PDB file of N, CA, C and O in Angstrom, chain B, residues numbered from 101:
ATOM      1  N   MET B 101       0.804  -1.189  -0.016  1.00  0.00           N
ATOM      2  CA  MET B 101      -0.011  -0.003  -0.003  1.00  0.00           C
ATOM      3  C   MET B 101       0.888   1.271  -0.003  1.00  0.00           C
ATOM      4  O   MET B 101       0.586   2.241  -0.698  1.00  0.00           O
ATOM      5  N   PHE B 102       1.946   1.254   0.750  1.00  0.00           N
ATOM      6  CA  PHE B 102       2.833   2.472   0.850  1.00  0.00           C
ATOM      7  C   PHE B 102       3.198   2.938  -0.523  1.00  0.00           C
ATOM      8  O   PHE B 102       3.074   4.128  -0.812  1.00  0.00           O
ATOM      9  N   PHE B 103       3.649   2.045  -1.398  1.00  0.00           N
ATOM     10  CA  PHE B 103       4.188   2.447  -2.670  1.00  0.00           C
ATOM     11  C   PHE B 103       3.086   2.923  -3.653  1.00  0.00           C
ATOM     12  O   PHE B 103       3.372   3.599  -4.641  1.00  0.00           O
ATOM     13  N   ARG B 104       1.809   2.546  -3.350  1.00  0.00           N
ATOM     14  CA  ARG B 104       0.730   3.002  -4.178  1.00  0.00           C
ATOM     15  C   ARG B 104       0.237   4.367  -3.865  1.00  0.00           C
ATOM     16  O   ARG B 104      -0.459   4.976  -4.677  1.00  0.00           O
ATOM     17  N   GLU B 105       0.589   4.891  -2.667  1.00  0.00           N
ATOM     18  CA  GLU B 105       0.114   6.161  -2.198  1.00  0.00           C
ATOM     19  C   GLU B 105       0.921   7.382  -2.673  1.00  0.00           C
ATOM     20  O   GLU B 105       0.501   8.522  -2.480  1.00  0.00           O
ATOM     21  N   HIS B 106       2.072   7.132  -3.290  1.00  0.00           N
ATOM     22  CA  HIS B 106       2.896   8.269  -3.775  1.00  0.00           C
ATOM     23  C   HIS B 106       3.828   7.767  -4.851  1.00  0.00           C
ATOM     24  O   HIS B 106       3.839   6.581  -5.180  1.00  0.00           O
ATOM     25  N   ASP B 107       4.591   8.658  -5.385  1.00  0.00           N
ATOM     26  CA  ASP B 107       5.559   8.289  -6.476  1.00  0.00           C
ATOM     27  C   ASP B 107       6.927   7.992  -5.802  1.00  0.00           C
ATOM     28  O   ASP B 107       7.641   8.911  -5.401  1.00  0.00           O
ATOM     29  N   PRO B 108       7.266   6.715  -5.691  1.00  0.00           N
ATOM     30  CA  PRO B 108       8.539   6.372  -4.963  1.00  0.00           C
ATOM     31  C   PRO B 108       9.774   6.619  -5.749  1.00  0.00           C
ATOM     32  O   PRO B 108      10.874   6.439  -5.226  1.00  0.00           O
ATOM     33  N   THR B 109       9.642   7.054  -7.074  1.00  0.00           N
ATOM     34  CA  THR B 109      10.771   7.357  -7.926  1.00  0.00           C
ATOM     35  C   THR B 109      11.183   8.803  -7.772  1.00  0.00           C
ATOM     36  O   THR B 109      12.287   9.138  -8.203  1.00  0.00           O
ATOM     37  N   ARG B 110      10.387   9.692  -7.193  1.00  0.00           N
ATOM     38  CA  ARG B 110      10.648  11.114  -7.077  1.00  0.00           C
ATOM     39  C   ARG B 110      11.455  11.437  -5.909  1.00  0.00           C
ATOM     40  O   ARG B 110      11.140  11.050  -4.784  1.00  0.00           O
ATOM     41  N   LYS B 111      12.562  12.186  -6.168  1.00  0.00           N
ATOM     42  CA  LYS B 111      13.413  12.613  -5.029  1.00  0.00           C
ATOM     43  C   LYS B 111      12.735  13.862  -4.430  1.00  0.00           C
ATOM     44  O   LYS B 111      12.142  14.676  -5.137  1.00  0.00           O
ATOM     45  N   ALA B 112      12.850  13.971  -3.122  1.00  0.00           N
ATOM     46  CA  ALA B 112      12.186  15.161  -2.420  1.00  0.00           C
ATOM     47  C   ALA B 112      13.082  15.595  -1.316  1.00  0.00           C
ATOM     48  O   ALA B 112      14.048  14.919  -0.961  1.00  0.00           O
ATOM     49  N   LYS B 113      12.736  16.781  -0.753  1.00  0.00           N
ATOM     50  CA  LYS B 113      13.483  17.303   0.384  1.00  0.00           C
ATOM     51  C   LYS B 113      13.352  16.323   1.504  1.00  0.00           C
ATOM     52  O   LYS B 113      12.409  15.533   1.552  1.00  0.00           O
ATOM     53  N   CYS B 114      14.334  16.374   2.441  1.00  0.00           N
ATOM     54  CA  CYS B 114      14.395  15.499   3.587  1.00  0.00           C
ATOM     55  C   CYS B 114      13.086  15.286   4.336  1.00  0.00           C
ATOM     56  O   CYS B 114      12.742  14.158   4.690  1.00  0.00           O
ATOM     57  N   GLN B 115      12.363  16.367   4.572  1.00  0.00           N
ATOM     58  CA  GLN B 115      11.150  16.242   5.377  1.00  0.00           C
ATOM     59  C   GLN B 115       9.952  15.678   4.577  1.00  0.00           C
ATOM     60  O   GLN B 115       8.888  15.413   5.137  1.00  0.00           O
ATOM     61  N   TYR B 116      10.155  15.501   3.245  1.00  0.00           N
ATOM     62  CA  TYR B 116       9.134  14.890   2.425  1.00  0.00           C
ATOM     63  C   TYR B 116       9.594  13.573   1.745  1.00  0.00           C
ATOM     64  O   TYR B 116       8.918  13.045   0.862  1.00  0.00           O
ATOM     65  N   LYS B 117      10.758  13.069   2.186  1.00  0.00           N
ATOM     66  CA  LYS B 117      11.310  11.962   1.485  1.00  0.00           C
ATOM     67  C   LYS B 117      10.467  10.668   1.604  1.00  0.00           C
ATOM     68  O   LYS B 117       9.694  10.475   2.543  1.00  0.00           O
ATOM     69  N   SER B 118      10.658   9.839   0.642  1.00  0.00           N
ATOM     70  CA  SER B 118       9.991   8.519   0.683  1.00  0.00           C
ATOM     71  C   SER B 118      10.943   7.564   1.424  1.00  0.00           C
ATOM     72  O   SER B 118      12.095   7.360   1.042  1.00  0.00           O
ATOM     73  N   ALA B 119      10.391   6.994   2.506  1.00  0.00           N
ATOM     74  CA  ALA B 119      11.245   6.163   3.333  1.00  0.00           C
ATOM     75  C   ALA B 119      10.478   5.022   4.050  1.00  0.00           C
ATOM     76  O   ALA B 119       9.319   5.176   4.435  1.00  0.00           O
ATOM     77  N   VAL B 120      11.128   3.948   4.202  1.00  0.00           N
ATOM     78  CA  VAL B 120      10.551   2.781   4.959  1.00  0.00           C
ATOM     79  C   VAL B 120      11.557   2.431   6.052  1.00  0.00           C
ATOM     80  O   VAL B 120      12.742   2.230   5.786  1.00  0.00           O
ATOM     81  N   TRP B 121      11.066   2.363   7.273  1.00  0.00           N
ATOM     82  CA  TRP B 121      11.888   1.988   8.425  1.00  0.00           C
ATOM     83  C   TRP B 121      11.367   0.666   8.984  1.00  0.00           C
ATOM     84  O   TRP B 121      10.229   0.570   9.445  1.00  0.00           O
ATOM     85  N   TRP B 122      12.246  -0.368   8.929  1.00  0.00           N
ATOM     86  CA  TRP B 122      11.826  -1.686   9.267  1.00  0.00           C
ATOM     87  C   TRP B 122      12.207  -2.039  10.710  1.00  0.00           C
ATOM     88  O   TRP B 122      13.168  -1.492  11.251  1.00  0.00           O
ATOM     89  N   HIS B 123      11.457  -2.948  11.325  1.00  0.00           N
ATOM     90  CA  HIS B 123      11.661  -3.376  12.659  1.00  0.00           C
ATOM     91  C   HIS B 123      12.224  -4.820  12.814  1.00  0.00           C
ATOM     92  O   HIS B 123      12.697  -5.195  13.887  1.00  0.00           O
ATOM     93  N   SER B 124      12.161  -5.618  11.720  1.00  0.00           N
ATOM     94  CA  SER B 124      12.611  -6.998  11.729  1.00  0.00           C
ATOM     95  C   SER B 124      13.187  -7.318  10.412  1.00  0.00           C
ATOM     96  O   SER B 124      12.916  -6.669   9.401  1.00  0.00           O
ATOM     97  N   GLU B 125      14.017  -8.367  10.439  1.00  0.00           N
ATOM     98  CA  GLU B 125      14.613  -8.822   9.224  1.00  0.00           C
ATOM     99  C   GLU B 125      13.598  -9.287   8.134  1.00  0.00           C
ATOM    100  O   GLU B 125      13.816  -9.191   6.926  1.00  0.00           O
ATOM    101  N   GLU B 126      12.495  -9.788   8.676  1.00  0.00           N
ATOM    102  CA  GLU B 126      11.352 -10.199   7.771  1.00  0.00           C
ATOM    103  C   GLU B 126      10.807  -8.985   7.081  1.00  0.00           C
ATOM    104  O   GLU B 126      10.612  -9.020   5.866  1.00  0.00           O
ATOM    105  N   GLN B 127      10.553  -7.917   7.786  1.00  0.00           N
ATOM    106  CA  GLN B 127      10.057  -6.663   7.174  1.00  0.00           C
ATOM    107  C   GLN B 127      11.096  -6.142   6.137  1.00  0.00           C
ATOM    108  O   GLN B 127      10.748  -5.797   5.008  1.00  0.00           O
ATOM    109  N   ARG B 128      12.341  -6.102   6.551  1.00  0.00           N
ATOM    110  CA  ARG B 128      13.397  -5.609   5.631  1.00  0.00           C
ATOM    111  C   ARG B 128      13.428  -6.355   4.317  1.00  0.00           C
ATOM    112  O   ARG B 128      13.534  -5.766   3.241  1.00  0.00           O
ATOM    113  N   ALA B 129      13.329  -7.715   4.438  1.00  0.00           N
ATOM    114  CA  ALA B 129      13.390  -8.569   3.210  1.00  0.00           C
ATOM    115  C   ALA B 129      12.161  -8.311   2.341  1.00  0.00           C
ATOM    116  O   ALA B 129      12.275  -8.230   1.119  1.00  0.00           O
ATOM    117  N   LYS B 130      10.947  -8.178   2.983  1.00  0.00           N
ATOM    118  CA  LYS B 130       9.775  -7.913   2.138  1.00  0.00           C
ATOM    119  C   LYS B 130       9.772  -6.583   1.397  1.00  0.00           C
ATOM    120  O   LYS B 130       9.398  -6.443   0.233  1.00  0.00           O
ATOM    121  N   VAL B 131      10.255  -5.568   2.240  1.00  0.00           N
ATOM    122  CA  VAL B 131      10.418  -4.248   1.539  1.00  0.00           C
ATOM    123  C   VAL B 131      11.403  -4.264   0.436  1.00  0.00           C
ATOM    124  O   VAL B 131      11.145  -3.722  -0.639  1.00  0.00           O
ATOM    125  N   GLN B 132      12.545  -4.879   0.668  1.00  0.00           N
ATOM    126  CA  GLN B 132      13.531  -4.905  -0.404  1.00  0.00           C
ATOM    127  C   GLN B 132      13.105  -5.727  -1.582  1.00  0.00           C
ATOM    128  O   GLN B 132      13.530  -5.412  -2.693  1.00  0.00           O
ATOM    129  N   GLU B 133      12.321  -6.729  -1.444  1.00  0.00           N
ATOM    130  CA  GLU B 133      11.751  -7.465  -2.575  1.00  0.00           C
ATOM    131  C   GLU B 133      10.806  -6.571  -3.352  1.00  0.00           C
ATOM    132  O   GLU B 133      10.843  -6.539  -4.582  1.00  0.00           O
ATOM    133  N   GLU B 134       9.951  -5.839  -2.631  1.00  0.00           N
ATOM    134  CA  GLU B 134       9.051  -4.893  -3.332  1.00  0.00           C
ATOM    135  C   GLU B 134       9.787  -3.778  -4.014  1.00  0.00           C
ATOM    136  O   GLU B 134       9.391  -3.367  -5.104  1.00  0.00           O
ATOM    137  N   VAL B 135      10.838  -3.273  -3.423  1.00  0.00           N
ATOM    138  CA  VAL B 135      11.684  -2.256  -4.089  1.00  0.00           C
ATOM    139  C   VAL B 135      12.266  -2.807  -5.381  1.00  0.00           C
ATOM    140  O   VAL B 135      12.181  -2.160  -6.425  1.00  0.00           O
ATOM    141  N   ALA B 136      12.845  -3.976  -5.321  1.00  0.00           N
ATOM    142  CA  ALA B 136      13.395  -4.617  -6.517  1.00  0.00           C
ATOM    143  C   ALA B 136      12.385  -4.790  -7.579  1.00  0.00           C
ATOM    144  O   ALA B 136      12.665  -4.519  -8.746  1.00  0.00           O
ATOM    145  N   ARG B 137      11.177  -5.245  -7.216  1.00  0.00           N
ATOM    146  CA  ARG B 137      10.101  -5.482  -8.193  1.00  0.00           C
ATOM    147  C   ARG B 137       9.760  -4.153  -8.864  1.00  0.00           C
ATOM    148  O   ARG B 137       9.665  -4.077 -10.089  1.00  0.00           O
ATOM    149  N   LEU B 138       9.577  -3.113  -8.064  1.00  0.00           N
ATOM    150  CA  LEU B 138       9.187  -1.783  -8.668  1.00  0.00           C
ATOM    151  C   LEU B 138      10.319  -1.182  -9.469  1.00  0.00           C
ATOM    152  O   LEU B 138      10.061  -0.554 -10.496  1.00  0.00           O
ATOM    153  N   GLU B 139      11.546  -1.342  -9.053  1.00  0.00           N
ATOM    154  CA  GLU B 139      12.670  -0.837  -9.853  1.00  0.00           C
ATOM    155  C   GLU B 139      12.701  -1.563 -11.260  1.00  0.00           C
ATOM    156  O   GLU B 139      12.995  -0.935 -12.277  1.00  0.00           O
ATOM    157  N   ALA B 140      12.407  -2.827 -11.276  1.00  0.00           N
ATOM    158  CA  ALA B 140      12.377  -3.549 -12.529  1.00  0.00           C
ATOM    159  C   ALA B 140      11.188  -3.073 -13.416  1.00  0.00           C
ATOM    160  O   ALA B 140      11.299  -2.930 -14.633  1.00  0.00           O
ATOM    161  N   LYS B 141      10.057  -2.842 -12.727  1.00  0.00           N
ATOM    162  CA  LYS B 141       8.825  -2.368 -13.431  1.00  0.00           C
ATOM    163  C   LYS B 141       9.036  -0.999 -14.076  1.00  0.00           C
ATOM    164  O   LYS B 141       8.715  -0.787 -15.245  1.00  0.00           O
ATOM    165  N   PHE B 142       9.590  -0.069 -13.274  1.00  0.00           N
ATOM    166  CA  PHE B 142       9.772   1.343 -13.763  1.00  0.00           C
ATOM    167  C   PHE B 142      11.039   1.530 -14.514  1.00  0.00           C
ATOM    168  O   PHE B 142      11.145   2.485 -15.283  1.00  0.00           O
ATOM    169  N   GLY B 143      12.027   0.665 -14.341  1.00  0.00           N
ATOM    170  CA  GLY B 143      13.343   0.799 -15.018  1.00  0.00           C
ATOM    171  C   GLY B 143      14.178   1.916 -14.444  1.00  0.00           C
ATOM    172  O   GLY B 143      15.044   2.452 -15.136  1.00  0.00           O
ATOM    173  N   VAL B 144      13.942   2.286 -13.185  1.00  0.00           N
ATOM    174  CA  VAL B 144      14.710   3.295 -12.514  1.00  0.00           C
ATOM    175  C   VAL B 144      14.882   2.864 -11.077  1.00  0.00           C
ATOM    176  O   VAL B 144      14.141   2.040 -10.541  1.00  0.00           O
ATOM    177  N   LYS B 145      15.942   3.487 -10.452  1.00  0.00           N
ATOM    178  CA  LYS B 145      16.152   3.250  -8.995  1.00  0.00           C
ATOM    179  C   LYS B 145      15.175   4.079  -8.212  1.00  0.00           C
ATOM    180  O   LYS B 145      14.998   5.269  -8.470  1.00  0.00           O
ATOM    181  N   LEU B 146      14.534   3.433  -7.240  1.00  0.00           N
ATOM    182  CA  LEU B 146      13.599   4.186  -6.403  1.00  0.00           C
ATOM    183  C   LEU B 146      14.291   5.149  -5.541  1.00  0.00           C
ATOM    184  O   LEU B 146      15.415   4.890  -5.113  1.00  0.00           O
ATOM    185  N   ALA B 147      13.658   6.294  -5.247  1.00  0.00           N
ATOM    186  CA  ALA B 147      14.239   7.294  -4.326  1.00  0.00           C
ATOM    187  C   ALA B 147      13.927   6.889  -2.869  1.00  0.00           C
ATOM    188  O   ALA B 147      14.487   7.479  -1.944  1.00  0.00           O
ATOM    189  N   THR B 148      13.060   5.910  -2.653  1.00  0.00           N
ATOM    190  CA  THR B 148      12.703   5.436  -1.338  1.00  0.00           C
ATOM    191  C   THR B 148      13.906   4.867  -0.635  1.00  0.00           C
ATOM    192  O   THR B 148      14.592   4.004  -1.183  1.00  0.00           O
ATOM    193  N   THR B 149      14.184   5.341   0.594  1.00  0.00           N
ATOM    194  CA  THR B 149      15.215   4.694   1.408  1.00  0.00           C
ATOM    195  C   THR B 149      14.639   3.616   2.290  1.00  0.00           C
ATOM    196  O   THR B 149      13.491   3.695   2.727  1.00  0.00           O
ATOM    197  N   VAL B 150      15.448   2.606   2.548  1.00  0.00           N
ATOM    198  CA  VAL B 150      15.048   1.475   3.418  1.00  0.00           C
ATOM    199  C   VAL B 150      16.070   1.336   4.529  1.00  0.00           C
ATOM    200  O   VAL B 150      17.214   0.939   4.308  1.00  0.00           O
ATOM    201  N   ASP B 151      15.625   1.674   5.730  1.00  0.00           N
ATOM    202  CA  ASP B 151      16.615   1.706   6.862  1.00  0.00           C
ATOM    203  C   ASP B 151      15.978   1.113   8.108  1.00  0.00           C
ATOM    204  O   ASP B 151      14.754   1.074   8.234  1.00  0.00           O
ATOM    205  N   PRO B 152      16.833   0.644   9.044  1.00  0.00           N
ATOM    206  CA  PRO B 152      16.342   0.118  10.324  1.00  0.00           C
ATOM    207  C   PRO B 152      15.606   1.267  11.098  1.00  0.00           C
ATOM    208  O   PRO B 152      15.991   2.434  11.022  1.00  0.00           O
ATOM    209  N   ALA B 153      14.563   0.886  11.822  1.00  0.00           N
ATOM    210  CA  ALA B 153      13.854   1.919  12.610  1.00  0.00           C
ATOM    211  C   ALA B 153      14.729   2.320  13.799  1.00  0.00           C
ATOM    212  O   ALA B 153      15.439   1.523  14.411  1.00  0.00           O
ATOM    213  N   LYS B 154      14.620   3.615  14.072  1.00  0.00           N
ATOM    214  CA  LYS B 154      15.363   4.200  15.246  1.00  0.00           C
ATOM    215  C   LYS B 154      14.284   4.987  16.028  1.00  0.00           C
ATOM    216  O   LYS B 154      13.084   4.923  15.763  1.00  0.00           O
ATOM    217  N   GLU B 155      14.836   5.754  17.038  1.00  0.00           N
ATOM    218  CA  GLU B 155      13.961   6.527  17.805  1.00  0.00           C
ATOM    219  C   GLU B 155      13.176   7.535  16.934  1.00  0.00           C
ATOM    220  O   GLU B 155      13.739   8.116  16.006  1.00  0.00           O
ATOM    221  N   TRP B 156      11.874   7.740  17.235  1.00  0.00           N
ATOM    222  CA  TRP B 156      10.966   8.505  16.390  1.00  0.00           C
ATOM    223  C   TRP B 156      10.508   9.731  17.148  1.00  0.00           C
ATOM    224  O   TRP B 156      10.224   9.651  18.343  1.00  0.00           O
ATOM    225  N   TYR B 157      10.436  10.819  16.501  1.00  0.00           N
ATOM    226  CA  TYR B 157       9.886  12.068  17.080  1.00  0.00           C
ATOM    227  C   TYR B 157       8.731  12.545  16.176  1.00  0.00           C
ATOM    228  O   TYR B 157       8.951  12.754  14.984  1.00  0.00           O
ATOM    229  N   ASP B 158       7.541  12.717  16.695  1.00  0.00           N
ATOM    230  CA  ASP B 158       6.459  13.246  15.917  1.00  0.00           C
ATOM    231  C   ASP B 158       6.719  14.728  15.638  1.00  0.00           C
ATOM    232  O   ASP B 158       7.397  15.397  16.418  1.00  0.00           O
ATOM    233  N   ALA B 159       6.186  15.237  14.538  1.00  0.00           N
ATOM    234  CA  ALA B 159       6.294  16.629  14.273  1.00  0.00           C
ATOM    235  C   ALA B 159       5.364  17.430  15.159  1.00  0.00           C
ATOM    236  O   ALA B 159       4.518  16.855  15.843  1.00  0.00           O
ATOM    237  N   GLU B 160       5.503  18.742  15.161  1.00  0.00           N
ATOM    238  CA  GLU B 160       4.693  19.594  15.953  1.00  0.00           C
ATOM    239  C   GLU B 160       3.235  19.382  15.613  1.00  0.00           C
ATOM    240  O   GLU B 160       2.922  18.927  14.513  1.00  0.00           O
ATOM    241  N   GLU B 161       2.321  19.704  16.540  1.00  0.00           N
ATOM    242  CA  GLU B 161       0.863  19.467  16.329  1.00  0.00           C
ATOM    243  C   GLU B 161       0.357  20.129  15.067  1.00  0.00           C
ATOM    244  O   GLU B 161      -0.483  19.560  14.370  1.00  0.00           O
ATOM    245  N   TYR B 162       0.851  21.328  14.753  1.00  0.00           N
ATOM    246  CA  TYR B 162       0.286  22.029  13.580  1.00  0.00           C
ATOM    247  C   TYR B 162       0.675  21.347  12.266  1.00  0.00           C
ATOM    248  O   TYR B 162       0.103  21.663  11.223  1.00  0.00           O
ATOM    249  N   HIS B 163       1.650  20.403  12.298  1.00  0.00           N
ATOM    250  CA  HIS B 163       2.011  19.617  11.120  1.00  0.00           C
ATOM    251  C   HIS B 163       1.250  18.334  11.005  1.00  0.00           C
ATOM    252  O   HIS B 163       1.333  17.671   9.971  1.00  0.00           O
ATOM    253  N   GLN B 164       0.461  17.926  12.087  1.00  0.00           N
ATOM    254  CA  GLN B 164      -0.247  16.654  12.098  1.00  0.00           C
ATOM    255  C   GLN B 164      -1.472  16.766  11.206  1.00  0.00           C
ATOM    256  O   GLN B 164      -2.068  17.838  11.095  1.00  0.00           O
ATOM    257  N   LYS B 165      -1.862  15.629  10.552  1.00  0.00           N
ATOM    258  CA  LYS B 165      -3.091  15.527   9.792  1.00  0.00           C
ATOM    259  C   LYS B 165      -3.127  16.547   8.663  1.00  0.00           C
ATOM    260  O   LYS B 165      -4.169  17.151   8.408  1.00  0.00           O
ATOM    261  N   TYR B 166      -2.022  16.741   7.996  1.00  0.00           N
ATOM    262  CA  TYR B 166      -1.919  17.733   6.931  1.00  0.00           C
ATOM    263  C   TYR B 166      -2.960  17.540   5.866  1.00  0.00           C
ATOM    264  O   TYR B 166      -3.647  18.501   5.519  1.00  0.00           O
ATOM    265  N   ILE B 167      -3.119  16.342   5.323  1.00  0.00           N
ATOM    266  CA  ILE B 167      -4.104  16.120   4.256  1.00  0.00           C
ATOM    267  C   ILE B 167      -5.518  16.408   4.696  1.00  0.00           C
ATOM    268  O   ILE B 167      -6.281  17.054   3.979  1.00  0.00           O
ATOM    269  N   GLU B 168      -5.869  15.930   5.873  1.00  0.00           N
ATOM    270  CA  GLU B 168      -7.176  16.182   6.392  1.00  0.00           C
ATOM    271  C   GLU B 168      -7.440  17.705   6.583  1.00  0.00           C
ATOM    272  O   GLU B 168      -8.541  18.171   6.288  1.00  0.00           O
ATOM    273  N   LYS B 169      -6.489  18.445   7.051  1.00  0.00           N
ATOM    274  CA  LYS B 169      -6.596  19.850   7.232  1.00  0.00           C
ATOM    275  C   LYS B 169      -6.641  20.616   5.921  1.00  0.00           C
ATOM    276  O   LYS B 169      -7.399  21.575   5.777  1.00  0.00           O
ATOM    277  N   SER B 170      -5.836  20.192   4.980  1.00  0.00           N
ATOM    278  CA  SER B 170      -5.806  20.875   3.661  1.00  0.00           C
ATOM    279  C   SER B 170      -7.092  20.607   2.851  1.00  0.00           C
ATOM    280  O   SER B 170      -7.534  21.453   2.074  1.00  0.00           O
ATOM    281  N   MET B 171      -7.666  19.442   3.044  1.00  0.00           N
ATOM    282  CA  MET B 171      -8.981  19.147   2.359  1.00  0.00           C
ATOM    283  C   MET B 171     -10.037  20.072   2.905  1.00  0.00           C
ATOM    284  O   MET B 171     -10.862  20.576   2.144  1.00  0.00           O
ATOM    285  N   SER B 172     -10.037  20.314   4.226  1.00  0.00           N
ATOM    286  CA  SER B 172     -11.125  21.149   4.739  1.00  0.00           C
ATOM    287  C   SER B 172     -10.898  22.585   4.259  1.00  0.00           C
ATOM    288  O   SER B 172     -11.881  23.285   4.012  1.00  0.00           O
ATOM    289  N   ARG B 173      -9.709  23.042   4.119  1.00  0.00           N
ATOM    290  CA  ARG B 173      -9.416  24.385   3.512  1.00  0.00           C
ATOM    291  C   ARG B 173      -9.885  24.389   2.085  1.00  0.00           C
ATOM    292  O   ARG B 173     -10.504  25.367   1.665  1.00  0.00           O
ATOM    293  N   ARG B 174      -9.635  23.386   1.333  1.00  0.00           N
ATOM    294  CA  ARG B 174     -10.058  23.355  -0.081  1.00  0.00           C
ATOM    295  C   ARG B 174     -11.566  23.389  -0.128  1.00  0.00           C
ATOM    296  O   ARG B 174     -12.127  24.078  -0.980  1.00  0.00           O
ATOM    297  N   GLY B 175     -12.236  22.689   0.735  1.00  0.00           N
ATOM    298  CA  GLY B 175     -13.708  22.633   0.721  1.00  0.00           C
ATOM    299  C   GLY B 175     -14.289  24.006   1.089  1.00  0.00           C
ATOM    300  O   GLY B 175     -15.375  24.375   0.643  1.00  0.00           O
ATOM    301  N   ALA B 176     -13.561  24.732   1.890  1.00  0.00           N
ATOM    302  CA  ALA B 176     -14.004  26.045   2.310  1.00  0.00           C
ATOM    303  C   ALA B 176     -13.611  27.134   1.343  1.00  0.00           C
ATOM    304  O   ALA B 176     -13.824  28.311   1.635  1.00  0.00           O
ATOM    305  N   GLY B 177     -13.032  26.780   0.174  1.00  0.00           N
ATOM    306  CA  GLY B 177     -12.631  27.704  -0.831  1.00  0.00           C
ATOM    307  C   GLY B 177     -11.361  28.459  -0.432  1.00  0.00           C
ATOM    308  O   GLY B 177     -11.070  29.485  -1.046  1.00  0.00           O
ATOM    309  N   LEU B 178     -10.608  28.019   0.537  1.00  0.00           N
ATOM    310  CA  LEU B 178      -9.466  28.658   0.989  1.00  0.00           C
ATOM    311  C   LEU B 178      -8.157  28.211   0.278  1.00  0.00           C
ATOM    312  O   LEU B 178      -7.075  28.750   0.509  1.00  0.00           O
ATOM    313  N   TRP B 179      -8.322  27.223  -0.576  1.00  0.00           N
ATOM    314  CA  TRP B 179      -7.117  26.658  -1.211  1.00  0.00           C
ATOM    315  C   TRP B 179      -7.356  26.254  -2.619  1.00  0.00           C
ATOM    316  O   TRP B 179      -6.443  25.764  -3.284  1.00  0.00           O
TER     317      TRP B 179
END
């Protein structure tokens, strides 16, 4: 599902980058298999990084639920 929700071939700034952080070797293997399949399909190297999970920090509250908030702005004619 992750790879269907965005363009994994597009490079982006660090805060918008495409990334998968795995917690187990099984997850790592599955993600790397999917990356290899998509790279063969698209004929390009994916911009998505695949790294082990580390300590996580949520963004500030005003950055949370961006899509939900931007949709309500759009519906109100503000965007």
